C-alpha positions as CSV (number, residue, x, y, z in Angstrom):
1,X,1.6,53.3,10.3
2,X,0.4,49.7,11.1
3,X,-3.2,50.9,11.3
4,X,-2.9,52.8,8.0
5,X,-1.4,49.7,6.3
6,X,-4.3,47.6,7.8
7,X,-6.7,50.2,6.5
8,X,-5.3,49.9,3.0
9,X,-5.4,46.1,3.2
10,X,-9.1,46.2,4.3
11,X,-9.9,48.4,1.3
12,X,-8.2,46.0,-1.0
13,X,-10.2,43.2,0.5
14,X,-13.4,45.3,0.2
15,X,-12.6,46.2,-3.4
16,X,-11.9,42.5,-4.2
17,X,-15.3,41.7,-2.6
18,X,-17.0,44.1,-4.9
19,X,-15.1,42.7,-7.9
20,X,-16.4,39.2,-7.0
21,X,-19.9,40.7,-7.1
22,X,-19.2,42.0,-10.7
23,X,-17.8,38.6,-11.8
24,X,-20.6,36.6,-10.3
25,X,-23.3,38.8,-11.8
26,X,-21.6,38.8,-15.2
27,X,-21.0,35.0,-15.3
28,X,-24.0,33.5,-13.4
29,X,-26.8,36.0,-14.0
30,X,-26.0,37.7,-17.2
31,X,-24.7,40.9,-19.0
32,X,-28.2,42.5,-19.0
33,X,-28.4,42.2,-15.2
34,X,-24.9,43.5,-14.9
35,X,-25.9,46.5,-17.0
36,X,-29.0,47.0,-14.9
37,X,-27.0,46.8,-11.7
38,X,-24.6,49.4,-13.1
39,X,-27.6,51.6,-14.2
40,X,-29.0,51.5,-10.7
41,X,-25.7,52.6,-9.3
42,X,-25.5,55.4,-11.9
43,X,-28.9,56.6,-10.9
44,X,-28.4,56.4,-7.1
45,X,-24.7,57.6,-6.8
46,X,-25.1,61.3,-7.5
47,X,-27.9,61.6,-4.9
48,X,-26.0,59.5,-2.4
49,X,-22.9,61.7,-2.7
50,X,-25.0,64.9,-2.4
51,X,-26.7,63.6,0.8
52,X,-23.4,62.7,2.3
53,X,-22.2,66.3,2.0
54,X,-18.6,64.9,1.8
55,X,-18.5,64.8,5.6
56,X,-15.4,62.5,5.5
57,X,-13.5,65.5,4.1
58,X,-15.5,68.4,5.6
59,X,-15.6,67.4,9.3
60,X,-11.8,66.8,9.8
61,X,-10.8,69.9,7.9
62,X,-13.5,72.6,8.7
63,X,-12.6,75.1,11.4
64,X,-15.6,77.4,11.4
65,X,-17.9,75.6,13.9
66,X,-17.3,73.6,17.1
67,X,-20.3,71.4,16.7
68,X,-20.0,67.9,18.0
69,X,-20.4,64.8,15.9
70,X,-24.1,64.4,17.0
71,X,-25.1,67.7,15.3
72,X,-23.5,66.6,12.1
73,X,-25.1,63.2,12.4
74,X,-28.5,64.8,12.8
75,X,-28.0,66.8,9.6
76,X,-26.8,63.7,7.7
77,X,-29.9,61.7,9.0
78,X,-32.3,64.3,7.6
79,X,-30.7,64.3,4.2
80,X,-30.5,60.5,4.2
81,X,-34.2,60.2,4.6
82,X,-34.8,62.8,1.9
83,X,-32.6,60.7,-0.4
84,X,-34.7,57.6,0.3
85,X,-37.9,59.5,-0.4
86,X,-36.4,60.9,-3.6
87,X,-35.5,57.5,-4.8
88,X,-39.0,56.2,-4.2
89,X,-40.4,59.0,-6.3
90,X,-37.8,58.4,-8.9
91,X,-38.6,54.8,-9.2
92,X,-42.3,55.6,-9.8
93,X,-41.7,58.0,-12.7
94,X,-39.0,55.9,-14.4
95,X,-40.0,53.4,-17.2
96,X,-39.2,50.4,-15.1
97,X,-41.0,47.1,-14.8
98,X,-42.3,46.2,-11.3
99,X,-39.3,43.8,-10.8
100,X,-36.8,46.4,-11.8
101,X,-38.5,49.0,-9.6
102,X,-38.4,46.7,-6.6
103,X,-34.7,46.1,-7.3
104,X,-34.0,49.8,-7.4
105,X,-35.7,50.5,-4.1
106,X,-33.8,47.6,-2.4
107,X,-30.6,49.0,-3.8
108,X,-31.5,52.5,-2.5
109,X,-32.2,51.0,1.0
110,X,-28.8,49.4,0.9
111,X,-27.2,52.7,0.1
112,X,-29.3,54.3,2.9
113,X,-27.7,52.1,5.4
114,X,-24.3,52.4,3.9
115,X,-24.6,56.2,4.3
116,X,-25.4,55.8,8.0
117,X,-22.3,53.6,8.3
118,X,-20.2,56.2,6.4
119,X,-20.9,58.8,9.0
120,X,-19.5,56.6,11.7
121,X,-16.5,56.2,9.5
122,X,-16.3,60.1,9.4
123,X,-16.2,60.4,13.1
124,X,-13.4,57.9,13.4
125,X,-11.4,59.4,10.6
126,X,-11.6,62.8,12.3
127,X,-10.4,61.2,15.6
128,X,-7.6,59.2,13.8
129,X,-9.2,55.9,14.7
130,X,-8.2,54.1,11.5
131,X,-8.1,50.7,13.1
132,X,-11.9,50.7,13.4
133,X,-12.4,51.5,9.7
134,X,-10.1,48.6,8.8
135,X,-11.8,46.1,11.1
136,X,-15.3,47.2,9.9
137,X,-14.4,46.8,6.2
138,X,-12.8,43.4,6.8
139,X,-15.9,42.2,8.7
140,X,-18.3,43.6,6.1
141,X,-16.2,42.1,3.2
142,X,-16.3,38.6,4.7
143,X,-20.1,38.8,5.5
144,X,-21.0,40.3,2.2
145,X,-19.0,37.9,0.0
146,X,-20.6,35.0,1.9
147,X,-24.1,36.3,1.6
148,X,-23.8,37.5,-2.0
149,X,-22.1,34.3,-3.3
150,X,-24.7,32.1,-1.7
151,X,-27.6,34.1,-3.0
152,X,-26.3,34.3,-6.6
153,X,-25.2,30.6,-6.8
154,X,-28.5,29.4,-5.4
155,X,-31.0,31.8,-7.1
156,X,-29.2,33.3,-10.2
157,X,-31.4,36.3,-9.3
158,X,-30.4,40.0,-9.3
159,X,-33.0,40.8,-6.7
160,X,-31.7,38.1,-4.4
161,X,-28.2,39.5,-4.9
162,X,-29.2,43.0,-3.9
163,X,-31.1,41.7,-0.9
164,X,-28.0,39.9,0.2
165,X,-26.1,43.2,0.0
166,X,-28.7,44.9,2.1
167,X,-28.8,42.1,4.7
168,X,-25.0,42.1,5.1
169,X,-24.9,45.9,5.4
170,X,-27.6,46.0,8.1
171,X,-26.2,43.2,10.0
172,X,-22.7,44.8,10.3
173,X,-24.1,48.2,10.9
174,X,-26.2,47.1,14.0
175,X,-23.9,44.5,15.4
176,X,-20.5,46.2,15.0
177,X,-20.4,49.7,13.6
178,X,-22.8,51.4,16.0
179,X,-20.6,50.4,18.9
180,X,-18.0,53.0,17.6
181,X,-20.5,55.9,17.2
182,X,-20.5,58.8,19.7
183,X,-24.2,59.8,19.2
184,X,-25.6,61.7,22.2
185,X,-29.4,61.6,22.3
186,X,-29.5,64.6,24.6
187,X,-27.4,66.7,22.3
188,X,-29.5,65.5,19.3
189,X,-32.6,67.2,20.9
190,X,-30.8,70.5,20.8
191,X,-30.5,70.3,17.0
192,X,-32.4,73.1,15.3
193,X,-32.8,75.1,12.1
194,X,-29.7,77.2,13.0
195,X,-27.5,74.1,13.1
196,X,-29.1,72.9,9.8
197,X,-28.6,76.3,8.2
198,X,-24.9,76.6,9.3
199,X,-23.9,73.1,8.2
200,X,-25.8,73.4,4.9
201,X,-24.0,76.5,3.9
202,X,-20.7,75.3,5.2
203,X,-20.9,72.1,3.1
204,X,-23.1,72.8,0.2
205,X,-20.1,73.6,-2.1
206,X,-18.4,70.3,-1.3
207,X,-21.7,68.4,-1.6
208,X,-22.4,69.9,-5.1
209,X,-18.8,68.9,-6.0
210,X,-19.6,65.4,-5.1
211,X,-22.9,65.5,-7.1
212,X,-21.3,67.0,-10.2
213,X,-18.3,64.7,-10.0
214,X,-20.6,61.7,-9.9
215,X,-22.6,63.0,-12.8
216,X,-19.5,63.4,-14.8
217,X,-18.6,59.8,-14.2
218,X,-22.1,58.5,-15.0
219,X,-23.2,60.6,-17.9
220,X,-21.4,58.2,-20.3
221,X,-23.4,55.3,-18.7
222,X,-26.7,57.2,-19.4
223,X,-25.7,57.6,-23.0
224,X,-24.7,54.0,-23.5
225,X,-27.9,52.7,-21.9
226,X,-30.1,55.1,-24.0
227,X,-28.4,55.0,-27.4
228,X,-26.9,51.5,-27.4
229,X,-28.1,48.7,-25.0
230,X,-28.1,47.6,-21.3
231,X,-25.7,44.8,-22.3
232,X,-23.2,47.3,-23.7
233,X,-23.5,49.2,-20.5
234,X,-22.8,45.9,-18.7
235,X,-19.6,45.5,-20.6
236,X,-18.4,49.0,-20.1
237,X,-19.3,49.0,-16.4
238,X,-17.5,45.7,-15.9
239,X,-14.3,46.9,-17.5
240,X,-14.5,50.2,-15.8
241,X,-14.8,48.5,-12.4
242,X,-10.9,48.3,-12.4
243,X,-11.0,52.2,-12.1
244,X,-13.5,51.9,-9.2
245,X,-11.0,49.6,-7.3
246,X,-8.2,52.1,-7.9
247,X,-10.4,55.0,-6.8
248,X,-11.4,53.2,-3.6
249,X,-7.8,52.6,-2.7
250,X,-6.8,56.2,-3.3
251,X,-9.7,57.6,-1.3
252,X,-8.9,55.2,1.5
253,X,-5.2,56.2,1.7
254,X,-6.2,59.9,1.5
255,X,-8.7,59.4,4.3
256,X,-5.9,57.9,6.4
257,X,-3.7,61.0,5.9
258,X,-6.2,63.9,5.6
259,X,-6.2,64.8,9.3
260,X,-2.4,64.9,9.3
261,X,-2.2,66.9,6.1
262,X,-4.7,69.4,7.5
263,X,-2.4,69.9,10.5
264,X,0.6,70.3,8.2
265,X,-1.3,72.9,6.1
266,X,-1.8,75.0,9.2
267,X,1.9,75.2,9.6
268,X,2.4,76.4,6.0
269,X,2.4,75.5,2.3
270,X,6.0,74.1,2.5
271,X,5.1,71.6,5.3
272,X,2.0,70.5,3.5
273,X,3.5,70.0,0.1
274,X,6.4,68.1,1.5
275,X,4.1,65.5,3.0
276,X,1.7,65.6,0.0
277,X,4.4,64.9,-2.6
278,X,5.8,62.0,-0.6
279,X,2.4,60.3,-0.9
280,X,2.2,61.2,-4.6
281,X,5.6,59.5,-5.3
282,X,4.1,56.2,-4.1
283,X,1.1,56.7,-6.4
284,X,3.3,57.4,-9.4
285,X,5.2,54.0,-8.9
286,X,1.9,52.2,-8.7
287,X,0.6,54.0,-11.9
288,X,3.6,52.9,-13.9
289,X,3.3,49.2,-12.8
290,X,-0.4,49.2,-13.4
291,X,-0.3,50.7,-16.9
292,X,2.5,48.2,-17.9
293,X,0.3,45.3,-16.8
294,X,-2.7,46.6,-18.7
295,X,-0.7,47.3,-21.9
296,X,0.9,43.8,-21.8
297,X,-1.9,41.6,-20.5
298,X,-5.1,43.7,-20.5
299,X,-7.2,41.6,-23.0
300,X,-6.0,38.4,-21.4
301,X,-7.1,39.5,-18.0
302,X,-10.6,40.4,-19.4
303,X,-11.1,37.1,-21.2
304,X,-9.8,35.0,-18.3
305,X,-11.9,36.7,-15.7
306,X,-15.2,37.5,-17.6
307,X,-15.2,35.2,-20.6
308,X,-15.1,35.3,-24.4
309,X,-17.7,38.1,-24.6
310,X,-14.9,40.5,-23.6
311,X,-12.4,39.6,-26.2
312,X,-11.2,42.5,-28.4
313,X,-11.1,45.2,-25.8
314,X,-7.3,45.6,-25.6
315,X,-7.5,49.3,-26.7
316,X,-10.1,49.9,-24.1
317,X,-7.9,48.5,-21.5
318,X,-5.1,50.8,-22.5
319,X,-7.5,53.8,-22.3
320,X,-8.6,52.4,-18.9
321,X,-5.0,52.6,-17.7
322,X,-4.7,56.2,-18.7
323,X,-8.1,57.0,-17.0
324,X,-7.0,55.3,-13.8
325,X,-3.8,57.3,-13.7
326,X,-5.8,60.5,-14.0
327,X,-8.3,59.4,-11.4
328,X,-5.5,58.8,-8.9
329,X,-4.2,62.4,-9.5
330,X,-7.7,63.8,-9.5
331,X,-8.7,62.4,-6.1
332,X,-5.3,63.4,-4.6
333,X,-5.5,67.0,-5.8
334,X,-9.2,67.1,-4.8
335,X,-8.1,66.2,-1.2
336,X,-5.5,69.0,-1.3
337,X,-8.2,71.5,-2.3
338,X,-10.4,70.2,0.5
339,X,-7.5,70.7,3.0
340,X,-7.3,74.3,2.1
341,X,-11.2,74.6,2.2
342,X,-11.3,75.5,-1.5
343,X,-14.8,74.1,-2.0
344,X,-16.6,76.7,-4.1
345,X,-14.1,76.8,-6.9
346,X,-14.4,73.0,-7.2
347,X,-18.1,73.5,-7.9
348,X,-17.3,75.7,-10.9
349,X,-14.6,73.3,-12.2
350,X,-17.0,70.3,-12.0
351,X,-20.0,72.2,-13.5
352,X,-17.9,73.3,-16.5
353,X,-16.7,69.7,-16.9
354,X,-20.2,68.3,-16.7
355,X,-21.2,70.5,-19.7
356,X,-18.0,69.3,-21.5
357,X,-18.8,65.7,-20.6
358,X,-22.3,65.9,-22.0
359,X,-21.1,67.5,-25.3
360,X,-18.3,64.9,-25.7
361,X,-20.7,62.1,-24.9
362,X,-23.0,63.2,-27.7
363,X,-20.1,63.5,-30.1
364,X,-18.3,60.2,-29.3
365,X,-20.6,57.8,-27.5
366,X,-23.6,58.0,-29.8
367,X,-21.5,56.9,-32.9
368,X,-18.7,54.9,-31.3
369,X,-20.3,53.3,-28.2
370,X,-18.0,51.7,-25.6
371,X,-14.8,52.9,-27.2
372,X,-16.2,56.4,-27.3
373,X,-17.1,56.2,-23.6
374,X,-13.5,55.5,-22.6
375,X,-12.2,58.3,-24.7
376,X,-14.7,60.7,-23.0
377,X,-13.6,59.5,-19.6
378,X,-9.9,60.1,-20.3
379,X,-10.5,63.6,-21.8
380,X,-12.8,64.8,-19.1
381,X,-10.5,63.4,-16.3
382,X,-7.6,65.1,-17.8
383,X,-9.4,68.4,-17.9
384,X,-10.3,68.2,-14.2
385,X,-6.7,67.4,-13.2
386,X,-5.3,70.3,-15.2
387,X,-7.8,72.7,-13.6
388,X,-7.0,71.4,-10.1
389,X,-3.3,71.8,-10.6
390,X,-3.9,75.4,-11.9
391,X,-6.0,76.2,-8.8
392,X,-3.4,74.8,-6.4
393,X,-0.6,76.8,-8.1
394,X,-2.6,80.0,-8.0
395,X,-3.5,79.5,-4.4
396,X,0.1,78.8,-3.5
397,X,1.1,82.0,-5.3
398,X,-1.3,84.2,-3.4
């Protein structure tokens, strides 16, 4: 339990570190750069999640193959290089200036190393070594905030900020994280097309779920950038970052418990749901408190942290609270579906929701901008949660 609490604390620290990045970019560099930074993330995120094949959920819960971690690591490495090459091609065809293109490639390289680190996290999640995850995140948070703050304060440059993220990631990966990897070079030489094919078909459903889920979250950003402005995207992304913090915390807690919940599920539905609903009870208390804070002080928080440019977004903060509540439920029910290896049905749910998101974005974001984006986020998140609950109830029945 102490290790799990330490893991949650490390995630809070890491999320706070990312929040500091948003604040510094918004206040010291500008809203345009914040919008650009968010746009880079919206471009990169779907491909990152696809290339990761959701191994943090798949490896601890799959029971079909007895491959060691090295085989999974080799598969991840191949997809990670494909991701980097894809981003290079994407940067060339996008209508970016040379400076923006360079920033995108540096950001992609940062995500490349973050994905390498994420597989080491996966190994340790599967082995229940939560202490390592906590220590790694704490070290990375401290190093990153120092590098990032120094670069932004001295240069006021988005490129320097991204370089600082890359430098901190590479430093922690090589000097600390790799010590906790179990990569076997002899076993790696045995990796072949059979292994690639087995893992591909085992995880493609969950990988596509990650891709579609990311597109669902980022489609409103594409619409804001295209039909309104990069500055509006900066405002939306800055406010929406509170949801990213909540999502990080929920995913971290779920990672801490997924191996135990998988074992409980093998004993039966009753055992699993007993443990699952204990966790959900804690989430519901946090949801009530969080929404109360946003309803009472949402606008004041925005103005105090980000400045006068954010005044007048109280309604958006209330919608944000509803969206965060739904995200907490969505990530929890998604974990439950993964525990029962219900990957393929999630592909269908996310695919239908993506079509729904695009249609709603055209109807609401084009005329209403930022406010429409929050309404779209709430409606689509609610649709996913209802479909997840229906799937779990039907599974339990049969």
